[in-house]
C-alpha positions as CSV (number, residue, x, y, z in Angstrom):
1,X,66.1,107.3,126.0
2,X,69.4,105.6,124.4
3,X,70.8,106.6,121.0
4,X,70.9,104.0,118.1
5,X,74.3,103.9,116.1
6,X,73.4,102.7,113.0
7,X,75.8,99.9,111.7
8,X,74.2,99.5,108.0
9,X,74.0,101.9,105.5
10,X,70.5,104.1,106.1
11,X,67.2,102.7,103.5
12,X,67.7,105.5,101.6
13,X,67.0,106.2,97.8
14,X,69.0,108.5,96.2
15,X,66.6,108.6,93.0
16,X,67.9,105.7,90.4
17,X,68.6,106.4,86.8
18,X,68.7,103.5,84.5
19,X,71.0,104.0,80.9
20,X,72.0,102.4,78.2
21,X,75.0,99.4,79.0
22,X,78.0,101.0,77.6
23,X,80.0,98.8,74.7
24,X,83.5,99.6,75.8
25,X,85.1,100.8,78.8
26,X,87.9,103.5,79.8
27,X,88.5,106.2,76.6
28,X,87.2,109.3,77.1
29,X,84.8,109.2,79.6
30,X,86.9,107.8,81.9
31,X,89.4,110.3,81.6
32,X,86.2,113.0,81.9
33,X,85.0,110.8,85.1
34,X,88.8,111.4,86.3
35,X,89.4,115.0,85.7
36,X,85.4,115.5,87.2
37,X,86.6,113.8,90.4
38,X,89.9,115.7,90.4
39,X,88.6,119.0,90.0
40,X,85.9,118.4,92.9
41,X,87.7,116.9,95.4
42,X,91.6,119.0,94.9
43,X,91.4,121.3,91.8
44,X,92.5,121.1,88.5
45,X,95.5,122.9,88.9
46,X,96.7,120.8,92.1
47,X,95.2,117.6,90.6
48,X,97.3,117.5,87.6
49,X,100.6,118.1,89.4
50,X,99.3,115.0,92.0
51,X,98.6,112.6,88.7
52,X,101.9,113.1,87.4
53,X,103.1,111.5,90.0
54,X,101.4,108.8,90.4
55,X,103.2,105.3,90.0
56,X,106.2,107.3,88.7
57,X,109.6,105.5,89.9
58,X,110.1,109.1,91.5
59,X,106.4,109.5,92.8
60,X,103.9,107.7,94.8
61,X,102.2,103.9,94.7
62,X,98.9,104.8,93.9
63,X,96.4,103.8,97.3
64,X,94.3,101.8,95.3
65,X,95.0,98.4,93.7
66,X,97.9,96.0,93.5
67,X,98.4,95.7,90.0
68,X,102.1,96.0,89.0
69,X,103.9,99.0,86.6
70,X,105.7,98.3,84.0
71,X,109.2,97.6,84.2
72,X,110.7,100.1,81.3
73,X,109.5,104.0,80.2
74,X,105.7,104.8,81.4
75,X,102.9,107.1,80.5
76,X,104.3,110.9,81.7
77,X,100.7,111.9,82.6
78,X,98.5,108.7,82.7
79,X,100.3,105.9,84.6
80,X,96.9,105.3,86.4
81,X,93.1,104.1,86.1
82,X,90.1,106.0,86.3
83,X,89.7,104.9,90.0
84,X,93.4,105.7,90.7
85,X,92.4,109.3,90.3
86,X,89.2,109.0,92.2
87,X,91.8,107.1,95.1
88,X,94.1,110.0,95.0
89,X,91.7,112.5,94.8
90,X,89.9,111.0,98.1
91,X,93.7,111.2,100.1
92,X,94.3,115.0,98.2
93,X,90.8,116.6,99.4
94,X,90.5,119.9,100.2
95,X,87.8,118.4,103.1
96,X,89.0,118.3,106.6
97,X,87.5,116.4,109.4
98,X,88.6,118.9,112.5
99,X,87.6,119.0,116.1
100,X,85.4,121.3,115.4
101,X,83.5,118.7,112.9
102,X,83.6,116.3,116.1
103,X,82.0,118.7,118.5
104,X,79.3,120.3,115.9
105,X,78.6,116.3,114.7
106,X,77.6,113.8,117.5
107,X,78.5,109.8,116.5
108,X,75.1,109.2,116.4
109,X,74.1,111.7,113.8
110,X,76.9,110.6,111.6
111,X,75.8,106.9,111.8
112,X,72.7,108.0,109.8
113,X,74.6,109.0,106.8
114,X,75.4,106.9,104.1
115,X,79.0,105.9,103.5
116,X,79.2,107.9,100.3
117,X,78.7,110.8,102.7
118,X,80.7,109.6,105.9
119,X,83.7,109.7,103.4
120,X,83.0,112.4,102.2
121,X,83.9,114.4,105.0
122,X,87.0,114.5,104.6
123,X,90.6,114.1,106.2
124,X,91.4,114.1,109.7
125,X,93.1,116.4,111.3
126,X,93.7,115.4,115.0
127,X,94.0,112.2,116.8
128,X,90.1,112.2,118.8
129,X,89.2,110.2,121.5
130,X,85.5,109.4,122.5
131,X,85.5,108.5,126.5
132,X,82.9,105.9,127.7
133,X,79.2,106.9,127.8
134,X,79.5,110.3,125.5
135,X,78.5,110.8,121.9
136,X,81.1,113.3,120.2
137,X,84.8,112.3,119.9
138,X,86.9,115.2,121.8
139,X,90.5,116.2,120.5
140,X,93.1,114.2,122.6
141,X,97.4,114.6,122.4
142,X,99.0,111.9,121.0
143,X,101.1,111.2,124.3
144,X,97.6,110.7,126.1
145,X,96.2,108.8,123.3
146,X,99.7,106.5,123.3
147,X,99.0,106.5,127.0
148,X,95.3,105.2,127.0
149,X,96.2,102.1,124.9
150,X,98.9,101.1,126.4
151,X,97.5,101.0,129.9
152,X,94.5,99.4,128.3
153,X,96.7,96.4,126.9
154,X,98.4,96.1,129.8
155,X,95.4,95.7,131.8
156,X,94.7,92.5,130.0
157,X,94.5,89.5,131.9
158,X,96.3,88.0,128.2
159,X,97.4,89.2,125.7
160,X,95.6,87.1,123.1
161,X,92.4,89.5,124.7
162,X,94.0,92.0,122.0
163,X,93.2,92.3,118.4
164,X,95.6,94.1,115.9
165,X,93.7,94.4,112.5
166,X,95.7,95.5,109.1
167,X,94.3,97.0,105.6
168,X,96.2,96.2,102.4
169,X,97.2,100.0,102.6
170,X,99.9,99.6,104.9
171,X,103.5,99.9,103.7
172,X,106.1,97.4,104.1
173,X,108.1,99.6,106.7
174,X,104.9,99.9,108.5
175,X,103.4,96.3,108.6
176,X,107.5,95.2,109.6
177,X,106.8,96.9,112.9
178,X,103.3,96.5,113.6
179,X,103.4,92.7,113.6
180,X,106.9,92.9,115.7
181,X,105.8,94.9,118.3
182,X,102.5,93.0,118.4
183,X,104.7,89.6,118.6
184,X,106.8,91.3,121.5
185,X,103.6,92.2,123.3
186,X,102.9,88.3,122.9
187,X,100.1,87.5,120.6
188,X,99.4,86.5,116.9
189,X,96.0,88.0,116.7
190,X,97.1,89.8,113.4
191,X,94.3,89.5,111.3
192,X,94.3,91.0,108.0
193,X,92.2,91.8,104.8
194,X,93.1,88.8,103.0
195,X,91.4,87.4,105.5
196,X,88.5,88.2,103.5
197,X,89.5,88.2,99.9
198,X,92.4,86.4,98.8
199,X,93.2,83.7,101.8
200,X,91.4,80.9,99.6
201,X,94.1,81.5,96.8
202,X,97.0,81.6,99.5
203,X,96.0,78.2,100.7
204,X,95.4,76.5,97.9
205,X,98.8,77.7,96.4
206,X,100.7,77.2,99.0
207,X,99.1,73.4,99.1
208,X,99.6,72.7,95.5
209,X,102.5,75.2,94.4
210,X,104.8,75.9,97.3
211,X,104.2,79.4,97.2
212,X,100.5,81.5,98.2
213,X,101.2,84.0,95.7
214,X,100.9,84.2,91.7
215,X,103.5,82.5,89.5
216,X,104.0,85.5,86.7
217,X,105.0,88.6,86.1
218,X,103.8,91.5,83.6
219,X,106.0,90.7,81.3
220,X,104.7,86.7,81.1
221,X,101.4,88.5,79.4
222,X,103.6,90.0,76.1
223,X,104.2,85.4,75.7
224,X,101.2,84.1,76.9
225,X,98.6,82.5,74.0
226,X,96.3,82.1,76.1
227,X,94.3,84.1,79.2
228,X,91.8,82.8,81.0
229,X,89.9,85.3,83.3
230,X,87.5,84.0,86.0
231,X,85.6,85.7,88.7
232,X,86.8,89.1,88.1
233,X,85.9,92.9,86.9
234,X,89.1,94.5,85.7
235,X,87.6,97.3,83.9
236,X,86.3,98.7,87.4
237,X,89.1,96.9,89.9
238,X,92.2,96.9,88.1
239,X,91.7,98.9,84.7
240,X,95.6,99.1,84.1
241,X,95.0,95.2,83.6
242,X,93.0,96.1,80.5
243,X,96.6,97.4,79.3
244,X,98.5,94.0,79.3
245,X,95.2,92.6,77.8
246,X,94.9,94.9,75.3
247,X,99.0,94.5,74.1
248,X,98.7,90.5,74.7
249,X,95.9,90.5,72.4
250,X,97.8,92.6,69.6
251,X,100.5,89.9,69.6
252,X,97.5,87.3,68.4
253,X,96.8,86.2,71.6
254,X,93.4,84.6,73.2
255,X,91.5,85.2,76.1
256,X,88.4,83.3,77.9
257,X,86.6,85.5,80.1
258,X,84.6,83.4,83.1
259,X,81.9,85.6,85.0
260,X,78.1,85.1,85.8
261,X,78.0,88.5,84.0
262,X,79.4,90.0,81.0
263,X,81.7,93.2,81.8
264,X,82.2,95.5,79.7
265,X,85.7,96.3,80.9
266,X,86.5,92.5,79.5
267,X,84.2,92.7,75.8
268,X,86.1,95.8,74.2
269,X,88.9,98.7,75.3
270,X,89.8,101.9,74.5
271,X,93.2,102.9,75.2
272,X,93.0,106.1,77.8
273,X,96.8,106.4,76.7
274,X,96.5,106.8,73.2
275,X,94.0,110.0,72.0
276,X,93.5,108.4,68.8
277,X,91.8,105.5,70.4
278,X,89.5,107.4,72.0
279,X,86.8,107.1,69.3
280,X,85.4,104.5,67.3
281,X,85.1,100.4,67.5
282,X,87.6,100.4,70.3
283,X,89.3,96.7,70.6
284,X,87.4,93.9,71.0
285,X,89.0,91.4,74.1
286,X,86.9,89.0,75.0
287,X,87.3,85.7,72.2
288,X,84.6,83.3,74.3
289,X,82.4,84.2,77.1
290,X,81.3,81.5,79.5
291,X,78.5,82.6,81.6
292,X,79.0,80.7,83.7
293,X,76.4,80.4,87.2
294,X,77.4,81.8,90.3
295,X,79.6,79.4,92.1
296,X,79.5,77.2,88.9
297,X,83.5,77.1,88.5
298,X,84.2,73.6,90.1
299,X,81.5,72.2,87.7
300,X,82.7,73.7,84.5
301,X,86.7,73.4,85.3
302,X,86.1,69.5,85.7
303,X,83.8,69.3,82.7
304,X,86.8,71.1,80.6
305,X,89.3,68.5,82.3
306,X,87.4,65.4,81.7
307,X,87.3,66.6,78.1
308,X,91.0,67.0,77.9
309,X,91.8,63.3,79.6
310,X,89.0,62.3,76.5
311,X,90.9,63.9,73.8
312,X,94.4,62.6,75.2
313,X,93.2,59.1,75.3
314,X,91.9,59.4,71.5
315,X,95.2,61.3,70.9
316,X,98.5,60.5,73.3
317,X,100.8,62.9,73.8
318,X,98.6,65.3,72.1
319,X,97.3,67.1,75.7
320,X,98.9,66.4,78.5
321,X,102.6,67.7,79.2
322,X,103.7,64.0,79.7
323,X,107.5,65.2,80.6
324,X,106.0,67.8,83.4
325,X,104.2,65.8,84.9
326,X,106.3,63.1,85.7
327,X,109.0,65.2,86.8
328,X,107.8,68.0,88.6
329,X,104.3,66.5,89.5
330,X,102.9,64.3,92.6
331,X,99.1,63.0,92.7
332,X,98.0,62.7,89.4
333,X,96.6,59.0,89.9
334,X,94.7,59.9,92.0
335,X,93.3,63.5,90.8
336,X,92.1,61.1,87.5
337,X,90.7,58.4,89.6
338,X,88.4,61.2,91.3
339,X,87.7,63.0,87.6
340,X,86.1,60.0,86.5
341,X,83.8,59.5,89.6
342,X,81.9,62.4,88.3
343,X,80.2,62.4,84.9
344,X,79.3,65.5,82.4
345,X,75.7,65.0,82.7
346,X,75.8,65.8,86.4
347,X,78.2,68.8,86.4
348,X,76.9,70.2,83.2
349,X,73.5,71.8,85.1
350,X,75.8,73.9,87.8
351,X,77.3,76.0,85.0
352,X,74.4,76.7,83.3
353,X,76.7,76.6,80.2
354,X,75.9,74.5,77.0
355,X,78.2,71.9,76.3
356,X,79.2,73.3,72.8
357,X,80.7,76.0,74.8
358,X,82.6,74.2,77.2
359,X,84.1,72.6,74.3
360,X,85.2,75.3,72.6
361,X,86.9,76.7,75.9
362,X,88.5,73.2,76.2
363,X,89.8,73.1,72.3
364,X,91.5,76.5,72.6
365,X,93.3,75.4,76.2
366,X,94.7,72.2,74.2
367,X,95.9,74.0,71.3
368,X,97.9,76.3,72.7
369,X,100.9,75.5,76.0
370,X,101.4,78.8,77.1
371,X,98.2,79.8,79.4
372,X,98.0,82.3,82.4
373,X,95.0,81.8,84.8
374,X,94.2,84.9,86.5
375,X,91.1,85.5,89.0
376,X,89.7,87.4,91.9
377,X,87.1,87.5,94.4
378,X,84.8,86.0,92.1
379,X,86.4,82.5,92.5
380,X,87.8,82.8,96.5
381,X,84.6,83.8,98.5
382,X,82.4,80.2,98.5
383,X,82.7,77.7,100.7
384,X,84.8,75.7,98.5
385,X,86.8,78.5,97.3
386,X,90.0,76.3,97.6
387,X,89.1,73.5,95.4
388,X,88.0,76.2,92.8
389,X,92.2,77.3,93.0
390,X,93.4,73.9,93.0
391,X,91.1,72.9,90.2
392,X,93.1,76.0,88.2
393,X,96.5,74.6,89.4
394,X,95.1,71.0,87.9
395,X,94.4,72.1,84.8
396,X,97.9,74.1,84.8
397,X,99.8,71.5,85.9
398,X,98.3,69.0,83.3
399,X,99.7,71.4,80.1
400,X,102.9,72.1,81.9
401,X,101.6,75.7,82.4
402,X,104.2,77.0,85.1
403,X,107.2,77.6,86.0
404,X,107.9,79.2,82.1
405,X,107.3,82.2,80.6
406,X,103.8,83.4,79.1
407,X,102.3,80.8,81.7
408,X,101.3,80.3,85.5
409,X,99.2,81.7,87.9
410,X,97.5,85.0,88.3
411,X,95.6,85.8,91.9
412,X,94.8,89.8,91.2
413,X,94.7,91.0,94.9
414,X,93.2,94.5,95.2
415,X,94.4,97.0,98.0
416,X,97.7,98.1,96.7
417,X,100.6,96.4,99.6
418,X,98.2,93.3,100.6
419,X,100.6,91.1,99.5
420,X,103.3,93.2,101.0
421,X,101.6,93.0,104.6
422,X,101.7,89.0,104.1
423,X,105.5,89.1,103.6
424,X,106.3,91.4,106.1
425,X,104.5,88.8,108.6
426,X,101.2,90.4,108.8
427,X,99.9,86.9,109.3
428,X,98.1,85.0,112.6
429,X,99.3,81.9,111.8
430,X,103.7,82.8,111.3
431,X,105.8,79.9,110.3
432,X,108.4,79.0,113.0
433,X,111.3,79.7,110.9
434,X,109.7,83.7,110.4
435,X,109.6,83.5,114.3
436,X,112.7,82.2,115.4
437,X,114.1,85.2,113.2
438,X,112.2,87.3,115.1
439,X,113.9,86.2,118.4
440,X,117.4,86.6,117.2
441,X,117.4,89.6,115.7
442,X,115.3,91.2,118.2
443,X,115.5,89.2,121.8
444,X,112.2,88.6,122.4
445,X,110.4,84.9,123.0
446,X,107.9,85.2,120.4
447,X,104.3,83.4,120.5
448,X,103.9,80.4,119.2
449,X,99.9,80.1,119.4
450,X,97.8,80.6,115.9
451,X,95.7,83.6,116.8
452,X,92.6,85.1,115.5
453,X,91.6,86.1,111.7
454,X,88.9,87.9,110.9
455,X,85.9,85.7,111.4
456,X,87.7,84.0,114.5
457,X,88.4,87.6,115.9
458,X,84.5,88.7,115.0
459,X,83.4,85.9,117.0
460,X,86.0,86.3,120.1
461,X,85.1,89.7,120.7
462,X,81.1,88.5,120.8
463,X,82.3,86.4,123.6
464,X,84.1,88.6,125.1
465,X,87.4,86.9,124.7
466,X,89.1,89.8,123.1
467,X,88.4,92.8,124.6
468,X,90.9,95.5,122.4
469,X,90.3,96.0,118.8
470,X,93.5,98.0,117.3
471,X,92.7,98.5,113.0
472,X,95.9,99.7,111.0
473,X,93.7,100.9,108.3
474,X,90.9,99.9,106.3
475,X,87.1,100.5,107.3
476,X,86.5,96.6,109.9
477,X,83.1,97.1,110.2
478,X,81.8,98.2,106.7
479,X,83.9,95.7,104.9
480,X,83.9,92.4,107.2
481,X,80.3,90.2,106.8
482,X,77.3,89.8,109.1
483,X,77.1,93.4,109.8
484,X,74.7,93.5,112.9
485,X,76.9,90.3,114.1
486,X,80.2,92.4,113.7
487,X,79.1,95.6,115.2
488,X,77.9,94.1,118.0
489,X,81.2,92.3,118.5
490,X,83.1,95.9,118.1
491,X,80.9,97.2,120.6
492,X,81.4,94.7,123.6
493,X,85.2,95.8,123.3
494,X,86.6,98.1,126.5
495,X,88.6,100.0,123.6
496,X,88.8,100.4,119.8
497,X,91.3,101.8,117.7
498,X,91.3,103.0,114.3
499,X,94.0,104.3,112.3
500,X,93.0,106.5,109.4
501,X,93.5,109.2,106.8
502,X,89.9,109.4,106.7
503,X,86.4,108.9,108.2
504,X,84.7,105.9,107.8
505,X,81.8,104.0,109.7
506,X,84.2,102.1,111.3
507,X,85.2,105.3,113.8
508,X,81.1,105.5,114.5
509,X,80.7,101.4,115.4
510,X,83.7,101.8,118.8
511,X,84.6,99.9,121.7
512,X,83.1,101.3,125.4
513,X,86.0,104.0,124.8
514,X,87.2,104.7,120.9
515,X,90.4,106.4,119.8
516,X,91.1,108.2,116.1
517,X,94.6,108.2,115.0
518,X,95.5,109.9,112.3
519,X,98.3,108.8,109.3
520,X,100.0,110.2,106.3
521,X,98.7,109.7,103.1
522,X,100.9,107.7,100.4
523,X,100.6,111.1,98.7
524,X,101.8,113.0,101.7
525,X,105.6,114.0,102.4
526,X,106.8,112.3,105.7
527,X,109.6,114.2,107.2
528,X,111.1,112.7,110.5
529,X,113.9,113.3,112.4
530,X,116.5,112.1,110.0
531,X,115.0,113.8,107.2
532,X,112.4,112.8,104.4
533,X,111.6,109.5,104.5
534,X,110.2,106.6,101.7
535,X,108.0,103.6,102.2
536,X,107.7,100.7,100.1
537,X,105.1,98.3,98.8
538,X,105.2,95.2,97.3
539,X,103.1,94.4,94.2
540,X,100.5,91.6,93.4
541,X,103.5,90.5,91.2
542,X,106.1,90.8,93.8
543,X,107.9,93.4,92.9
544,X,108.9,95.8,95.8
545,X,109.5,99.2,95.3
546,X,109.7,102.6,96.7
547,X,107.1,105.2,97.2
548,X,107.4,108.5,97.7
549,X,104.9,111.6,98.5
550,X,105.5,115.2,97.9
551,X,102.2,117.3,99.2
552,X,102.3,119.6,102.2
553,X,100.7,116.8,104.8
554,X,96.9,117.8,105.5
555,X,98.2,118.8,109.3
556,X,100.6,119.0,111.1
557,X,99.3,116.4,114.1
558,X,99.2,114.0,111.5
559,X,102.1,111.4,112.3
560,X,103.2,108.5,110.2
561,X,102.4,104.9,110.3
562,X,105.5,103.6,111.4
563,X,105.6,106.6,113.9
564,X,102.4,105.2,115.5
565,X,103.4,102.2,115.8
566,X,106.3,103.4,117.8
567,X,104.3,104.9,119.7
568,X,102.4,102.2,120.5
569,X,105.0,100.1,121.6
570,X,107.3,102.5,123.7
571,X,103.3,103.3,125.7
572,X,103.2,99.5,125.9
573,X,106.0,97.5,126.1
574,X,108.2,97.6,129.5
575,X,110.7,95.1,128.8
576,X,111.8,95.8,124.8
577,X,115.4,96.2,124.0
578,X,114.0,97.7,120.3
579,X,115.0,100.8,119.0
580,X,111.8,101.7,118.1
581,X,112.5,105.5,118.2
582,X,115.2,105.1,115.7
583,X,113.7,103.1,113.6
584,X,110.4,105.8,113.2
585,X,113.0,108.1,113.0
586,X,114.7,106.1,109.9
587,X,113.1,103.9,108.0
588,X,116.5,103.3,106.5
589,X,117.2,100.7,109.9
590,X,113.5,99.1,109.5
591,X,114.8,98.1,106.3
592,X,117.9,96.5,107.8
593,X,115.9,94.6,110.1
594,X,113.8,93.2,107.6
595,X,116.9,91.9,105.6
596,X,118.1,90.5,108.4
597,X,114.5,88.5,109.1
598,X,112.5,87.8,105.9
599,X,114.2,86.2,102.9
600,X,114.5,88.0,99.7
601,X,115.7,91.5,100.6
602,X,119.4,91.4,100.8
603,X,120.7,94.6,100.4
604,X,117.4,95.6,100.6
605,X,118.4,99.7,100.8
606,X,120.0,99.4,98.2
607,X,117.9,97.6,95.9
608,X,114.4,99.7,96.9
609,X,116.2,102.4,95.7
610,X,116.7,101.3,92.1
611,X,114.0,103.2,90.2
612,X,111.6,100.7,89.4
613,X,113.0,98.3,92.5
614,X,113.3,94.7,92.5
615,X,111.6,91.5,92.2
616,X,110.8,89.0,95.2
617,X,112.3,85.2,95.1
618,X,109.4,82.9,93.8
619,X,110.5,79.2,93.6
620,X,106.9,78.6,91.4
621,X,107.8,81.3,89.2
622,X,111.7,78.8,88.8
623,X,109.5,75.8,88.1
624,X,110.7,75.0,92.0
625,X,108.0,73.1,93.9
626,X,110.0,71.8,96.7
627,X,108.5,73.5,99.5
628,X,105.2,71.8,99.4
629,X,104.8,69.1,101.3
630,X,105.7,66.4,98.4
631,X,108.8,68.3,97.1
632,X,106.7,68.8,93.9
633,X,103.6,70.7,92.9
634,X,100.9,68.6,94.1
635,X,97.7,67.3,92.0
636,X,93.8,67.6,94.0
637,X,90.9,66.4,94.0
638,X,87.7,69.0,94.5
639,X,84.4,69.2,94.9
640,X,81.9,71.4,93.2
641,X,79.6,73.0,94.9
642,X,76.8,71.4,97.0
643,X,73.8,74.6,97.2
644,X,70.5,73.5,96.6
645,X,68.2,76.0,96.1
646,X,64.5,76.0,96.5
647,X,62.0,77.6,93.9
648,X,61.7,81.1,95.8
649,X,65.4,81.1,96.8
650,X,68.4,82.4,94.8
651,X,71.7,82.7,95.1
652,X,73.5,86.3,95.4
653,X,76.4,87.8,95.2
654,X,78.2,91.2,96.6
655,X,79.8,93.1,94.0
656,X,81.7,96.7,93.5
657,X,80.4,100.0,91.8
658,X,82.2,101.3,89.4
659,X,82.1,104.2,91.5
660,X,83.2,102.2,94.7
661,X,87.1,100.4,95.5
662,X,86.6,98.4,98.5
663,X,84.7,100.2,101.4
664,X,85.6,103.8,99.6
665,X,82.4,105.0,97.5
666,X,83.9,107.8,95.6
667,X,80.3,108.4,93.9
668,X,76.9,106.8,93.4
669,X,77.3,105.8,89.5
670,X,77.8,102.4,88.6
671,X,78.6,103.6,84.6
672,X,79.7,100.1,82.8
673,X,76.5,98.8,84.3
674,X,74.2,101.3,83.5
675,X,72.9,102.2,86.9
676,X,73.4,106.0,87.8
677,X,72.7,107.9,91.2
678,X,72.2,104.2,93.4
679,X,73.2,101.9,95.3
680,X,70.7,100.2,96.7
681,X,69.5,97.5,93.9
682,X,69.2,93.9,93.1
683,X,70.5,92.5,89.7
684,X,68.3,89.6,88.8
685,X,67.3,88.2,85.6
686,X,64.0,89.0,83.6
687,X,62.6,85.7,83.3
688,X,63.3,85.4,87.1
689,X,61.4,88.4,87.4
690,X,58.5,87.4,85.3
691,X,58.4,84.4,87.3
692,X,58.0,86.1,90.5
693,X,55.8,89.0,89.1
694,X,58.3,91.6,89.8
695,X,58.7,94.7,87.4
696,X,61.3,96.9,86.9
697,X,62.3,99.3,89.9
698,X,60.1,97.7,92.4
699,X,61.0,97.9,95.7
700,X,61.9,94.3,97.5
701,X,63.2,93.5,100.9
702,X,65.7,90.3,101.1
703,X,66.2,87.7,103.6
704,X,68.8,85.4,103.8
705,X,68.7,81.9,105.0
706,X,71.6,79.7,106.6
707,X,71.1,77.2,109.3
708,X,67.6,78.3,109.9
709,X,68.9,81.8,110.5
710,X,67.4,85.1,108.9
711,X,69.2,87.9,108.3
712,X,66.9,91.1,106.9
713,X,68.1,94.1,104.3
714,X,65.5,96.2,103.5
715,X,64.5,99.0,101.0
716,X,66.4,97.9,97.2
717,X,65.1,98.4,94.1
718,X,65.2,95.6,90.9
719,X,67.1,95.9,87.8
720,X,66.9,93.4,85.3
721,X,70.1,92.3,84.0
722,X,71.8,90.0,81.8
723,X,72.5,87.2,84.7
724,X,71.8,83.8,84.6
725,X,68.7,82.1,86.0
726,X,68.2,82.3,90.3
727,X,71.4,84.3,90.5
728,X,71.7,88.2,91.7
729,X,74.0,90.3,92.5
730,X,74.1,93.5,95.1
731,X,76.5,96.1,96.2
732,X,78.0,96.0,99.2
733,X,78.8,97.0,102.2
734,X,74.7,97.6,101.7
735,X,74.1,93.7,101.7
736,X,76.8,92.7,103.7
737,X,74.4,92.4,106.5
738,X,73.1,89.1,104.8
739,X,76.5,87.4,104.7
740,X,76.0,85.2,107.9
741,X,79.7,85.2,110.0
742,X,79.6,81.0,110.3
743,X,79.2,80.7,106.5
744,X,82.7,80.6,105.6
745,X,85.3,78.8,102.9
746,X,86.9,75.3,104.1
747,X,90.5,75.5,105.1
748,X,90.7,79.2,104.9
749,X,87.9,80.6,106.4
750,X,87.1,83.3,104.2
751,X,83.6,84.7,104.4
752,X,81.6,83.4,101.5
753,X,80.1,86.9,100.2
754,X,79.3,85.7,96.9
755,X,77.3,82.6,98.0
756,X,74.0,84.4,99.6
757,X,71.2,82.3,99.5
758,X,68.6,84.9,99.3
759,X,64.5,85.1,99.2
760,X,63.3,88.5,98.0
761,X,60.2,90.1,99.0
762,X,58.1,92.9,97.3
763,X,57.4,95.7,99.7
764,X,53.5,96.0,100.1
765,X,52.4,99.4,99.7
766,X,50.0,101.0,102.2
767,X,47.0,103.2,101.3
């Protein structure tokens, strides 16, 4: 009988506890939580030594989020957040996944565990190989592993039959080598985690402003009059952002928060770096909370824009920055004409808001010039996500709130070097000028055909058009949509390779043969033949800086990511003239090649050694929009949501818990939402529950509906919550199975994980 490997987390409830939702974020509870994780995983003495090196100028970059570090003085023992401490604790854990572990535990057995349990197994210590038909990974030498990969790649009918995925943890040096290896091999199949999160931001910003990155620096918060935070929960996902918002508020700034859920971190904050602030009321952050319906953002923004236009008509030159519009922008007439085609009456129901609350927001926007708009995946994972971001740009352009101090765009990126990966060339749609530079510097013919992004890569594997999968970090199976479809696609591959630090579900859902290649973590020393090395990363505001670990590696069998890429290249490329061994031995040589091929990296080796690093050029920040098709900043016409729900249907968005970062689950609590020791829940509006005959903690099954198809997620509990009617929220990866592979954003192809149409069925009790 064939054993079943489970791609989804098990339908096991862990004992839910509901508590009062806190009235403030961070403070002493966050510190206590961080220390608890450190003590459990690492030990307090070693943990404190570890923590004092996180995000310091001579330390290592947190492997968590990409929020920038302060340019000047940094906190001695707290230049990190609660979840940053958890991330480091996970990486430095005492637990080990050794060859004995794999000999003891079969793949089938491990797949029955939850993602939390899998992750807590520990650090992988040796390269491991799963032969076809076997159920236990076996130890393998590095040379033998590289040989298997090289042979498999060279047997493919075309380089385009291989997929090379990248997560945001990868360093600049590793990412550059990786894309170089892949392109010398002959393909642009370089999907990365950006395809699933901020691809919509990159597309929209490139089209409208000429650069796919945000336009502000951390210092801009010190000069902003108004910050609008949309579709984002920084209290959990980017807690250090709260410090910037706090300082901005102290200077008299205002904050508008737009989100379907009231997130504690944006309502009230207690500074963890100031013990005097740990008790007491805390600092109120949000001045106006707009509890918009899921995917009601374009409708909301259009109403604001229409109100702004009306005020400008009543009192010319009081709202629009006409000088900026005339000198720097294109397309305003078409934009205003399109805006006139919508009425407030038809848009308002999509928002779930009162017109009075939107008028308050509009007044704040009209009365302030220095405006920053921040957003995350609450805006980027819808069918009309690109429209969401372009509409934000329209608002900023009308105000002239871009390309000047204290104003601009702020897409808040996730993983710590996800932006750097793209800068280094990890992209399935490379620009011709970049490929030209690679060809000139490395003497090979670079492929020009665009490659697969994440969604098309999954589809290609399912259709057997792609036969080898190599993942540089990440947890592909748990991060991607349509879990069952993706799992079947991966299992079609002849070989899957995962370059990882810790065990995750992607090691258990594999090709016919599978390899796990263990690499160094951020906190560990990287010693090569030329001496101790450092890596570099780029944060979400374009600052490139070094990162240098100080811990002894968990195993003498671990290789650095650059060394692994070099090993892959030497085993695969038969006619390469690239000095792979030399670059793997001395990362300065990699940085010299980056300098030669990527703009903005002049004197890379010198500048990256300056404490705090250096800032990359940013045309939008400099008020220069010449890289766009028109040569100016472009207004655009955008469409609100077209989703119509039936009476029994709901809109579901996937979210993270507070004990989670991306697919890494640190614990089972969601403290800021009052849910402890459980992940299989669905947040529902109390009136919706009443209408559909549901009580608190009732067990339900979820079904998603898309183009006549149904997908199922079983065994969830209902939790009443302050969320708009017909809107629900669930945790991922537990409900990724409900996200259809073909439901994706226009233009950017991002999975629509924030707009899943579902129905809810109460579980029946068999007597």
